[in-house]
N, C-alpha and C positions, 0 to 999 in steps of 0.2 A: 756686903762687899762680895764681889765676884772674883774668885780665883780658880786656878786649875783644879785644886782638890775638891772644891765645891761642885765643879762641873761634873766630875766623875762620881760623885756620891749618888746614892739612891734617890735622895730628895730632889735632885736636879736632873733627873733622867729626861724629862721633856725638853729642858733647855739644852742638854748635851746632844739629844737627837736632832734638835733644830740646828745647832751649830754644825753637826756632822753632815746634815743634808745640805746646808749652805756651802760648806767646804767642798763636798763632792760636786755640787752644782758648779762652783767656780772652776774646779779642776776639769770637769767635762767640757765646759764652754771654752776654756783656755786651750785644752787639747784639740777640740774640734776646730777652733780657729787656726791653730798652728798647722793642721793637716790640709786646710783649704789651699788650692793653688794660688799663687800670687798672680794677679792680672796686671800686666804692664800696659801703660797708656801708650798706644802706638799711633795715636792720631797726630797728624802733622802739626807742627808748632806754627806754621805760617798759614796765612789765609788761603785756603784752597778753593775759594769762590772766584770764578773768572771775573776779571774786570771788564772784559768785552768778549763778544762772540759774533761769528759770522756764519750765515747759512749760505750754501752753494758758493763758497769762497773760491776766488781765482786771482792769482797774482802772476805777473810776468817780470822776470829779471833780464835786463839787457847787458851785453858785454860792452867793452870799451869802444867798439866800433859802431854801436847802435843796433847790432843784430840781437835777436832773441837768444839768450843763453839757456834759460829754463823757464818752464811754466809750472806752477803749483796750483792744483785745484783740490777741493775737499768738500764733502757733503756738509761738514761742520768744522769750524776752527774756534777753539777756546783759548784766549790769552790770559795768562796769570802774571800780573806785574810783580808780585812778591818774589817769584823765582825766575822772572824774565824768560818764560818759555811759553810755547803754544802747543796744544794738543790737537790732533786731527782725527776726524772720522772719515774713513774711506778716501785716503789721499791718493792722488795721481800726480807723478812728476814726469814731465816731458823734457828730455834733455836734447839740446840742439847743437849742431856744429855747422858753421857757415850759414846760419839761417834755416837749416833743414833739420826737421825732427829725426833723431837717430834712435834714441832709447826712450822707453816708457816704463815707469816703475809704478806699481800699484800695490796697495795693502789694505788691511782692515782698519788699522789705526797707526798713528805715528806721533812723534814729538819733533818740533822744530827747535833746534839749538843754535845759539849764536846768530840770531837774525837770519837764518836760512843758510848758514855755512855748513850745517850738518843736519841730517834727518835720520831719526831712529824709527824704522818701520817695523811693524809687528803684525803677524797674523796673515796667512795666505799671501805672502809677498811674491810678486811676479815681476821679473826684469825681462823686458821683451824688446826685440829689434824686428821691425816689420820687414825690412829688406830681405831677410833670409829665413824668417820664422824662428830665429833663435829665441828660446824661452828658458829662463832659469827660475825655479821655484824653491822657496825656503820659508821658514817661519819668522826670521828676523833678518834685517839688513840695515846696515849703516851706510848712508850715501852722503858723499861730499861733492855736491854738484859743481862747485867752483874749481875743483881739481879733477872732475870726471872720474872719481874713484868710488868703489863700493866694497864692502866686506861683511862677512858673517862668520861665526864659529859654529853655526848650526848645520844640520844635514841639508844638502842642496841636490836638486835634480835639474840637469841641463838637457834640453832636447832641441834637436834641429833636424833637418832633412837627412842627415847622415847617421843619426842614431841617438843614443842617450848616454850620459855620464852621471853617476851618482858619487857623492863624496861628502865628507864632513869638513866644513870650513872652506872658505873661498875668498880670494882677494881679486878684485877686478880693476884694471886700468882701462876704462871705457874708451878713452880717447885713442889709445893705441890698440884697442881690441885684444887685450892680453888678459887671460884668466890664469890664476894660480890656485889649484886645489890643494888643500892643506893635509888631508889624511883620508884613509879608507876609500881610495879612488877605485871605482869599477866602471867599465864602459862596455857598450854594445854598439857596434858600427854596422851599417848596411851599405852595400855597394850600390851605386846609382845605375850600373849597367846590368 
């Protein structure tokens, strides 16, 4: 019969050493496992494989009178039915008023939300108006083409023939040509004469 007294006697030294080694091994493995960082599973729970994609995509949306309201083009468009969203590579949005192109927005990437009611643009975003050379650059921009509005909370640089304005954050009413800079506004103006 094996009991605690027999384990500690001289006769059972080999057995007690073996049990001590096993106990130490269990303690080391348990301690080592508890020190390992916990890895969280951050993979999306939805299917992130696009159900469709388009190369050299171009779409035109008309207004109620049949005039072009905006055109969207992209090098690639990927649609994800699980999240009802589309992602864009190198999107360009041309906004029209009375059938004439007024604004052009381009970026490195973007996401289409609510079937084109909202665009989240990212990376080297440029809002441009050809008539006067107005150019606004930022890293992210949300555009609502149906309301002719745009905004960002990121740093922006506006340039035109009169100078340059830098700020952090901007709200734009494109239809009424009204910009509101939100903070840290600095400007440089040059006289035309």
